[in-house]
C-alpha positions as a Markdown table, in Angstrom:
| # | Residue | x | y | z |
|---|---|---|---|---|
| 1 | Met | 0.0 | 0.0 | 0.0 |
| 2 | Ala | 1.5 | 3.4 | -1.0 |
| 3 | Thr | 2.3 | 5.8 | 1.7 |
| 4 | His | 0.9 | 9.3 | 1.3 |
| 5 | Val | 3.8 | 11.7 | 1.7 |
| 6 | Lys | 2.7 | 15.0 | 3.4 |
| 7 | Pro | 4.1 | 18.0 | 1.7 |
| 8 | Lys | 6.3 | 20.5 | 3.5 |
| 9 | Leu | 5.8 | 24.2 | 3.3 |
| 10 | Lys | 9.1 | 24.8 | 1.4 |
| 11 | Glu | 7.9 | 22.2 | -1.2 |
| 12 | Val | 4.6 | 23.9 | -1.9 |
| 13 | Ser | 6.4 | 27.2 | -1.9 |
| 14 | His | 8.6 | 26.0 | -4.7 |
| 15 | Glu | 5.6 | 24.8 | -6.6 |
| 16 | Ser | 3.8 | 28.1 | -6.2 |
| 17 | Ser | 6.9 | 29.9 | -7.6 |
| 18 | Leu | 6.8 | 27.7 | -10.7 |
| 19 | Cys | 3.1 | 28.3 | -11.2 |
| 20 | Arg | 3.7 | 32.0 | -10.9 |
| 21 | Gln | 6.2 | 31.9 | -13.7 |
| 22 | Asp | 3.8 | 30.0 | -15.8 |
| 23 | Leu | 1.1 | 32.6 | -15.2 |
| 24 | Asp | 3.5 | 35.4 | -16.0 |
| 25 | Gly | 4.0 | 33.9 | -19.4 |
| 26 | Leu | 0.3 | 33.2 | -20.1 |
| 27 | Ser | -1.4 | 36.2 | -18.5 |
| 28 | Pro | -2.2 | 39.0 | -21.1 |
| 29 | Val | -1.6 | 41.5 | -18.3 |
| 30 | Pro | 1.8 | 41.0 | -16.6 |
| 31 | Phe | 2.1 | 41.1 | -12.8 |
| 32 | Lys | 3.4 | 44.4 | -11.5 |
| 33 | Lys | 6.9 | 44.3 | -10.2 |
| 34 | Asn | 6.0 | 46.2 | -7.0 |
| 35 | Thr | 3.3 | 43.7 | -6.3 |
| 36 | Leu | 5.5 | 40.7 | -6.7 |
| 37 | Arg | 8.2 | 42.3 | -4.5 |
| 38 | Ser | 5.5 | 43.0 | -1.9 |
| 39 | Tyr | 4.4 | 39.4 | -1.8 |
| 40 | Glu | 7.9 | 38.1 | -1.7 |
| 41 | Ser | 8.8 | 40.3 | 1.3 |
| 42 | Val | 6.3 | 38.3 | 3.3 |
| 43 | Ile | 6.4 | 34.8 | 1.7 |
| 44 | Thr | 10.1 | 34.5 | 1.5 |
| 45 | Pro | 10.9 | 35.0 | 5.2 |
| 46 | Phe | 7.9 | 32.9 | 6.3 |
| 47 | Cys | 9.1 | 29.9 | 4.2 |
| 48 | Arg | 12.7 | 30.5 | 5.5 |
| 49 | Asp | 11.5 | 30.3 | 9.1 |
| 50 | His | 8.9 | 27.6 | 8.8 |
| 51 | Gly | 9.7 | 25.8 | 5.5 |
| 52 | Asn | 10.5 | 22.5 | 7.2 |
| 53 | Leu | 7.0 | 22.2 | 8.7 |
| 54 | Glu | 4.3 | 20.0 | 7.2 |
| 55 | Leu | 1.3 | 22.0 | 6.1 |
| 56 | Glu | -0.9 | 20.5 | 8.8 |
| 57 | Glu | 1.6 | 21.7 | 11.4 |
| 58 | Leu | 1.0 | 25.3 | 10.6 |
| 59 | Thr | -1.1 | 26.7 | 13.4 |
| 60 | Val | -2.7 | 30.0 | 14.1 |
| 61 | Asp | -0.2 | 30.7 | 16.9 |
| 62 | Ile | 2.7 | 30.2 | 14.4 |
| 63 | Val | 1.2 | 32.5 | 11.8 |
| 64 | Gln | 0.3 | 35.2 | 14.5 |
| 65 | Ala | 3.8 | 35.2 | 15.9 |
| 66 | Phe | 5.3 | 35.6 | 12.4 |
| 67 | Leu | 3.0 | 38.4 | 11.5 |
| 68 | Glu | 3.7 | 40.2 | 14.7 |
| 69 | Ser | 7.4 | 39.9 | 14.1 |
| 70 | Ile | 7.2 | 41.6 | 10.7 |
| 71 | Thr | 4.6 | 44.2 | 11.5 |
| 72 | Asn | 5.4 | 45.2 | 15.0 |
| 73 | Gly | 5.2 | 49.0 | 15.3 |
| 74 | Arg | 3.8 | 49.3 | 11.7 |
| 75 | Lys | 0.7 | 51.2 | 10.7 |
| 76 | Pro | -2.6 | 49.4 | 10.7 |
| 77 | Gln | -2.8 | 49.5 | 6.9 |
| 78 | Thr | 0.6 | 47.8 | 6.6 |
| 79 | Arg | -0.4 | 45.0 | 9.0 |
| 80 | Lys | -3.5 | 44.5 | 7.0 |
| 81 | Ile | -1.6 | 44.2 | 3.7 |
| 82 | Arg | 1.0 | 41.8 | 5.1 |
| 83 | Phe | -1.9 | 39.6 | 6.5 |
| 84 | Ala | -3.6 | 39.7 | 3.1 |
| 85 | His | -0.4 | 38.6 | 1.3 |
| 86 | Leu | 0.0 | 35.6 | 3.6 |
| 87 | Thr | -3.7 | 34.8 | 3.3 |
| 88 | Ser | -3.5 | 34.8 | -0.5 |
| 89 | Phe | -0.4 | 32.5 | -0.3 |
| 90 | Phe | -2.3 | 29.9 | 1.9 |
| 91 | Asn | -5.4 | 30.2 | -0.4 |
| 92 | Phe | -3.2 | 29.4 | -3.4 |
| 93 | Ile | -1.9 | 26.3 | -1.6 |
| 94 | His | -5.5 | 25.2 | -0.8 |
| 95 | Asn | -6.9 | 25.8 | -4.3 |
| 96 | Asn | -4.0 | 24.5 | -6.4 |
| 97 | Leu | -1.7 | 22.2 | -4.4 |
| 98 | Ser | -3.3 | 20.7 | -1.3 |
| 99 | Pro | -7.2 | 20.9 | -1.1 |
| 100 | Asp | -7.2 | 19.4 | 2.4 |
| 101 | Phe | -5.1 | 22.3 | 3.8 |
| 102 | His | -7.0 | 24.7 | 6.0 |
| 103 | Asn | -5.9 | 28.3 | 5.8 |
| 104 | Pro | -4.9 | 29.4 | 9.3 |
| 105 | Cys | -5.5 | 33.0 | 8.3 |
| 106 | Asn | -9.2 | 32.3 | 8.3 |
| 107 | Ser | -9.1 | 32.3 | 12.1 |
| 108 | Pro | -11.5 | 35.0 | 13.4 |
| 109 | Met | -8.9 | 36.0 | 16.0 |
| 110 | Leu | -6.3 | 36.8 | 13.3 |
| 111 | Arg | -8.8 | 38.6 | 11.1 |
| 112 | Lys | -9.7 | 40.8 | 14.1 |
| 113 | Leu | -6.0 | 41.5 | 14.8 |
| 114 | Phe | -4.8 | 42.2 | 11.3 |
| 115 | Arg | -7.9 | 43.4 | 9.4 |
| 116 | Pro | -9.4 | 46.2 | 11.6 |
| 117 | Lys | -11.6 | 48.7 | 10.0 |
| 118 | Ile | -9.5 | 51.7 | 9.1 |
| 119 | Thr | -11.1 | 55.1 | 9.0 |
| 120 | Thr | -8.9 | 57.9 | 7.8 |
| 121 | Asn | -9.9 | 61.5 | 7.7 |
| 122 | Trp | -7.3 | 63.6 | 5.9 |
| 123 | Asn | -6.9 | 67.2 | 7.0 |
| 124 | Ile | -6.5 | 69.0 | 3.7 |
| 125 | Ile | -4.5 | 72.2 | 3.9 |
| 126 | Glu | -6.1 | 75.4 | 2.5 |
| 127 | Lys | -4.9 | 77.0 | -0.8 |
| 128 | Asp | -3.8 | 80.2 | 0.9 |
| 129 | Ala | -1.6 | 78.2 | 3.2 |
| 130 | Val | -0.1 | 76.2 | 0.4 |
| 131 | Asp | 0.6 | 79.4 | -1.7 |
| 132 | Glu | 2.3 | 81.0 | 1.4 |
| 133 | Ile | 4.4 | 77.9 | 2.0 |
| 134 | Ile | 5.7 | 77.9 | -1.6 |
| 135 | Phe | 6.3 | 81.6 | -1.9 |
| 136 | Arg | 8.1 | 81.8 | 1.5 |
| 137 | Ser | 10.5 | 79.0 | 0.5 |
| 138 | Ala | 13.8 | 80.9 | -0.2 |
| 139 | Lys | 15.7 | 78.1 | -1.8 |
| 140 | Ile | 14.7 | 77.5 | -5.5 |
| 141 | Arg | 15.2 | 73.7 | -5.0 |
| 142 | Asn | 12.8 | 73.5 | -2.1 |
| 143 | Arg | 10.2 | 75.7 | -3.9 |
| 144 | Leu | 10.4 | 73.5 | -7.0 |
| 145 | Ile | 10.0 | 70.3 | -4.9 |
| 146 | Leu | 6.9 | 71.8 | -3.2 |
| 147 | Glu | 5.4 | 73.0 | -6.4 |
| 148 | Leu | 5.8 | 69.7 | -8.2 |
| 149 | Met | 3.9 | 68.0 | -5.4 |
| 150 | Ala | 1.2 | 70.7 | -4.9 |
| 151 | Arg | 0.8 | 71.7 | -8.5 |
| 152 | Gly | 1.5 | 68.4 | -10.3 |
| 153 | Gly | 0.2 | 65.9 | -7.7 |
| 154 | Met | 3.6 | 64.1 | -7.7 |
| 155 | Arg | 4.8 | 61.7 | -5.0 |
| 156 | Ile | 8.0 | 62.8 | -3.2 |
| 157 | Gly | 9.8 | 59.7 | -4.5 |
| 158 | Glu | 8.8 | 60.6 | -8.1 |
| 159 | Val | 10.1 | 64.1 | -7.6 |
| 160 | Leu | 13.5 | 62.9 | -6.3 |
| 161 | Lys | 14.0 | 60.6 | -9.3 |
| 162 | Leu | 13.5 | 63.2 | -12.0 |
| 163 | Thr | 16.4 | 63.8 | -14.5 |
| 164 | Pro | 16.7 | 66.3 | -17.3 |
| 165 | Ser | 15.8 | 63.6 | -19.8 |
| 166 | Asp | 12.4 | 63.3 | -18.2 |
| 167 | Leu | 11.5 | 66.9 | -19.0 |
| 168 | Gln | 9.5 | 67.7 | -22.1 |
| 169 | Asp | 8.2 | 71.3 | -21.5 |
| 170 | Arg | 5.0 | 71.0 | -19.4 |
| 171 | Lys | 5.1 | 67.2 | -19.5 |
| 172 | Leu | 7.2 | 65.0 | -17.3 |
| 173 | Thr | 7.9 | 61.3 | -17.9 |
| 174 | Leu | 8.1 | 59.1 | -14.8 |
| 175 | Arg | 10.2 | 55.9 | -15.3 |
| 176 | Glu | 9.4 | 52.8 | -13.3 |
| 177 | Pro | 6.4 | 54.4 | -11.5 |
| 178 | Lys | 4.7 | 53.0 | -8.4 |
| 179 | Ser | 1.9 | 51.5 | -10.5 |
| 180 | Gly | 4.3 | 49.0 | -12.2 |
| 181 | Arg | 3.7 | 50.5 | -15.6 |
| 182 | Glu | 6.6 | 51.1 | -17.9 |
| 183 | His | 6.2 | 54.8 | -17.5 |
| 184 | Glu | 3.6 | 57.5 | -16.6 |
| 185 | Val | 3.2 | 61.2 | -17.6 |
| 186 | Val | 2.8 | 64.2 | -15.3 |
| 187 | Phe | 1.5 | 67.6 | -16.5 |
| 188 | Ile | 2.7 | 70.8 | -14.7 |
| 189 | Pro | 2.0 | 74.5 | -15.2 |
| 190 | Gln | 4.2 | 76.4 | -17.7 |
| 191 | Lys | 5.8 | 78.7 | -15.0 |
| 192 | Val | 6.8 | 75.7 | -12.9 |
| 193 | Ala | 8.1 | 73.9 | -16.1 |
| 194 | Asp | 10.2 | 76.9 | -17.0 |
| 195 | Arg | 11.8 | 77.2 | -13.6 |
| 196 | Leu | 12.4 | 73.5 | -13.4 |
| 197 | Arg | 14.1 | 73.4 | -16.8 |
| 198 | Glu | 16.4 | 76.4 | -15.9 |
| 199 | Tyr | 17.3 | 74.8 | -12.5 |
| 200 | Ala | 18.1 | 71.5 | -14.1 |
| 201 | Ala | 20.3 | 73.1 | -16.8 |
| 202 | Lys | 22.4 | 74.8 | -14.0 |
| 203 | Arg | 22.6 | 71.8 | -11.7 |
| 204 | Cys | 23.0 | 68.8 | -13.9 |
| 205 | Gln | 26.1 | 67.8 | -15.8 |
| 206 | Thr | 24.3 | 65.1 | -17.9 |
| 207 | Ser | 20.8 | 64.3 | -18.9 |
| 208 | Glu | 20.7 | 61.4 | -16.5 |
| 209 | Asp | 21.8 | 63.2 | -13.4 |
| 210 | Arg | 19.1 | 63.5 | -10.7 |
| 211 | Ile | 17.8 | 67.1 | -10.5 |
| 212 | Phe | 17.2 | 66.9 | -6.8 |
| 213 | Pro | 20.0 | 64.6 | -5.5 |
| 214 | Ile | 18.8 | 64.5 | -1.8 |
| 215 | Ser | 17.4 | 61.7 | 0.3 |
| 216 | Tyr | 13.8 | 61.1 | 1.2 |
| 217 | Glu | 14.5 | 62.0 | 4.8 |
| 218 | Thr | 16.0 | 65.3 | 3.8 |
| 219 | Ala | 13.0 | 66.1 | 1.7 |
| 220 | Arg | 10.6 | 65.1 | 4.4 |
| 221 | Met | 12.3 | 67.3 | 6.9 |
| 222 | Met | 12.3 | 70.2 | 4.4 |
| 223 | Val | 8.5 | 69.8 | 3.9 |
| 224 | Ala | 7.9 | 69.7 | 7.6 |
| 225 | Lys | 10.0 | 72.8 | 8.2 |
| 226 | Ala | 8.1 | 74.6 | 5.4 |
| 227 | Gly | 4.8 | 73.8 | 7.0 |
| 228 | Lys | 5.9 | 75.2 | 10.3 |
| 229 | Met | 6.4 | 78.6 | 8.7 |
| 230 | Val | 2.6 | 78.9 | 8.5 |
| 231 | Gly | 1.9 | 76.8 | 11.6 |
| 232 | Ala | 0.6 | 73.7 | 9.8 |
| 233 | Pro | 1.9 | 70.1 | 10.4 |
| 234 | Leu | 2.9 | 69.1 | 6.8 |
| 235 | Arg | 4.0 | 65.8 | 5.2 |
| 236 | Pro | 5.0 | 65.3 | 1.6 |
| 237 | His | 1.9 | 63.3 | 0.7 |
| 238 | Asp | -0.3 | 66.1 | 2.1 |
| 239 | Leu | 0.6 | 68.2 | -0.9 |
| 240 | Arg | -0.4 | 65.5 | -3.3 |
| 241 | Arg | -3.8 | 65.2 | -1.5 |
| 242 | Tyr | -4.1 | 69.0 | -1.7 |
| 243 | Ala | -3.4 | 69.0 | -5.5 |
| 244 | Ala | -6.3 | 66.5 | -6.0 |
| 245 | Thr | -8.7 | 68.2 | -3.6 |
| 246 | Phe | -8.1 | 71.7 | -5.0 |
| 247 | Ala | -8.6 | 70.4 | -8.5 |
| 248 | Ser | -11.8 | 68.7 | -7.5 |
| 249 | Arg | -13.2 | 71.8 | -5.6 |
| 250 | Ser | -12.3 | 73.9 | -8.7 |
| 251 | Gly | -14.7 | 71.9 | -10.8 |
| 252 | Val | -12.2 | 69.6 | -12.5 |
| 253 | Pro | -14.0 | 66.3 | -13.4 |
| 254 | Ile | -13.2 | 63.4 | -11.1 |
| 255 | Glu | -12.0 | 61.3 | -14.0 |
| 256 | Ile | -9.3 | 64.0 | -14.7 |
| 257 | Val | -8.3 | 64.2 | -11.1 |
| 258 | Ser | -8.0 | 60.4 | -10.9 |
| 259 | Lys | -6.4 | 59.5 | -14.2 |
| 260 | Val | -4.3 | 62.6 | -15.0 |
| 261 | Ile | -3.3 | 64.3 | -11.7 |
| 262 | Leu | -3.1 | 61.3 | -9.3 |
| 263 | Arg | -2.7 | 58.6 | -12.0 |
| 264 | His | -4.9 | 56.1 | -10.0 |
| 265 | Ser | -6.1 | 52.9 | -11.6 |
| 266 | Asn | -9.6 | 53.3 | -10.2 |
| 267 | Leu | -11.9 | 56.1 | -8.9 |
| 268 | Ser | -12.4 | 54.5 | -5.4 |
| 269 | Thr | -8.8 | 55.2 | -4.6 |
| 270 | Thr | -9.1 | 58.8 | -5.7 |
| 271 | Gln | -12.2 | 59.3 | -3.6 |
| 272 | Arg | -10.2 | 58.4 | -0.4 |
| 273 | Tyr | -7.8 | 61.1 | -1.2 |
| 274 | Leu | -10.3 | 64.0 | -1.4 |
| 275 | Gly | -10.8 | 66.0 | 1.7 |
| 276 | Lys | -14.0 | 66.0 | 3.7 |
| 277 | Ile | -16.6 | 68.5 | 2.5 |
| 278 | Thr | -17.9 | 70.9 | 5.2 |
| 279 | Asp | -21.5 | 72.0 | 5.5 |
| 280 | Thr | -20.5 | 75.5 | 4.6 |
| 281 | Glu | -18.7 | 74.4 | 1.4 |
| 282 | Ala | -21.6 | 72.1 | 0.4 |
| 283 | Met | -24.1 | 75.0 | 0.7 |
| 284 | Lys | -21.8 | 77.2 | -1.3 |
| 285 | Trp | -21.6 | 74.8 | -4.2 |
| 286 | Ile | -25.4 | 74.2 | -4.2 |
| 287 | Glu | -26.0 | 77.9 | -4.2 |
| 288 | Asn | -23.5 | 78.4 | -7.1 |
| 289 | Leu | -25.3 | 75.7 | -9.0 |
| 290 | Tyr | -29.0 | 76.5 | -8.4 |
| 291 | Gly | -29.1 | 79.9 | -6.6 |
C-alpha cells in the first residue's frame, strides 16, 4: 500500500513559484513588479523560518507570531496588507496544491487582529496656506519640490527621481512608477516647467543626473519645516492630496483628477484622497449651481 507523503511548506512554496512563472507567461496583463516584491517580502521570510514544517503543522499561533514579528510598530494598513499577502499564499496552496489544507489566516482572531476597519480623515491644507508655504521658500530647490507635489500631484519619491531627460516642457515622464507600468506622464503649469528646466540646466552635468540629489528623509524634513512657517503640520503626501482636492473643488472632473493628476487605476482610490466637504462648502456649491 502506497504511503501518502505529506508536503512540507518549502515544497509547496517551490511549486507556487513555478506556477507564478507560468502565469507570468500566459497572462495578457503581466504582474506588477512592485506587487511581486511586496508578496515576496512576506512569503520568503515565512518559508525561510517555517519551511520544514508540514502543512498540517502550521497553526494560528505560528502565523500570528510571524505576522507580529514583521509588522510590530507598523501602521494598521501595513499590518492589513501583510496579512492579506499571507492569506493569499495559503489560499493558493489550498486551491491548487493541497485541497485538504486549512488556511490558518481564516481564524476569526487573526482577522480581528490584522484586518481592523481603518477610517482615515485627511486634513486638507487650504490653498492660501499652500501658496504661502511655496512663496516663502527661499531656496529654489525647495520651492520646486513643493510645487511639483502641490501643482503636479507628484509623490515625493517621483520628484526625487527626476532627471533632465524626463522633462518635455510641461510634460514630465516618470520611469518605473509605483503603478508598475513602464512609464507615466505628469503635466505641470508652464511657469513651474520653465523654472524646473532652468534649474536642471544649471545643476545637472548630464541628462541622467538627478535634478534633486537629496534623500527622502532630507526632503521630508524640508517639507515639515516649510509647514511650520505657517503653523501647519505638513508631510510630503499632504501636498499630493491637496493637489487632488483643490482640482476637484475647482470643478475639474473626477476622472481627470483620478487619471491625470493622481494617476490612479480606479476612482475609489481617488475618492479616499479627497478632503471632507464641510456643510459651509456644500451649501456654497449648491448655491452656485442653483441659486
